[in-house]
C-alpha positions as CSV (number, residue, x, y, z in Angstrom):
1,M,203.6,111.1,12.0
2,I,204.2,114.4,12.7
3,S,201.2,116.9,13.5
4,A,201.4,120.2,12.1
5,G,199.0,123.2,12.5
6,I,197.2,124.7,15.0
7,Q,194.7,122.6,17.2
8,I,191.1,123.2,18.4
9,D,191.0,123.2,22.1
10,D,188.3,120.7,23.5
11,A,186.3,123.8,25.4
12,V,186.3,125.5,22.0
13,A,184.5,122.6,20.2
14,N,182.0,122.2,22.9
15,E,180.8,125.7,23.4
16,Y,180.5,126.4,19.5
17,T,178.5,123.3,19.2
18,A,176.4,124.9,22.1
19,L,176.1,127.8,20.4
20,R,175.2,126.7,17.1
21,M,172.8,123.8,18.6
22,K,171.4,125.0,21.9
23,R,172.0,128.6,21.0
24,A,173.5,128.9,24.5
25,H,175.6,132.2,24.1
26,R,175.2,135.2,21.5
27,Y,179.0,135.1,20.4
28,I,182.4,133.6,21.3
29,I,185.3,135.4,20.9
30,M,188.4,133.0,20.3
31,K,191.8,133.5,19.8
32,I,195.0,131.7,19.0
33,S,197.2,130.8,22.0
34,D,200.3,132.9,23.1
35,D,202.5,130.1,22.2
36,K,200.5,129.4,18.8
37,T,199.6,126.0,19.4
38,K,195.9,126.1,19.5
39,V,192.8,128.2,19.4
40,E,191.6,129.1,22.8
41,I,188.0,130.5,24.0
42,E,189.0,134.4,25.2
43,N,185.3,135.5,25.8
44,L,181.9,134.1,25.9
45,G,179.1,136.4,25.5
46,P,175.6,135.4,27.1
47,R,172.7,134.9,25.2
48,D,171.4,138.6,26.3
49,S,174.0,140.2,25.2
50,T,173.9,143.0,22.8
51,F,175.9,143.6,19.5
52,D,177.3,147.1,21.4
53,A,178.4,144.7,24.0
54,F,180.2,142.3,21.6
55,K,181.8,145.5,19.7
56,D,183.4,146.4,23.3
57,A,184.5,143.1,24.0
58,M,186.4,142.7,20.7
59,P,190.1,143.8,20.9
60,K,190.8,147.1,18.9
61,D,193.9,146.0,17.5
62,R,194.3,142.3,17.2
63,G,192.6,139.7,14.7
64,R,189.8,137.1,16.4
65,Y,187.6,134.4,15.6
66,I,183.9,135.2,16.1
67,P,180.7,132.8,15.5
68,F,177.9,135.3,16.3
69,S,174.3,134.3,16.6
70,H,172.0,136.9,15.6
71,N,168.1,136.9,15.4
72,A,166.5,137.0,12.5
73,I,164.6,140.4,11.9
C-alpha cells in the first residue's frame, strides 16, 4: 500500500498533547517541512508568553499551523 499525504512528526503529537492536557505551552507554531513530507515544530511558546510575543514569533509571509491556549476572561 502506498502512503500519501503529509505525516505528523511524533514530537508534534507529543507537544500538542502537552499543550492540551497539561497546559505546558502557550502556543505551538508548526510548519510543513522543507521536503514537504511532514509537519514539524518551528517554535514552542512558554506558558508565560504573551499574545504580542506570539505575534512576533509568527512569520509575516508564510502560513503556519498554530494551536494557541488562552486564558478565559
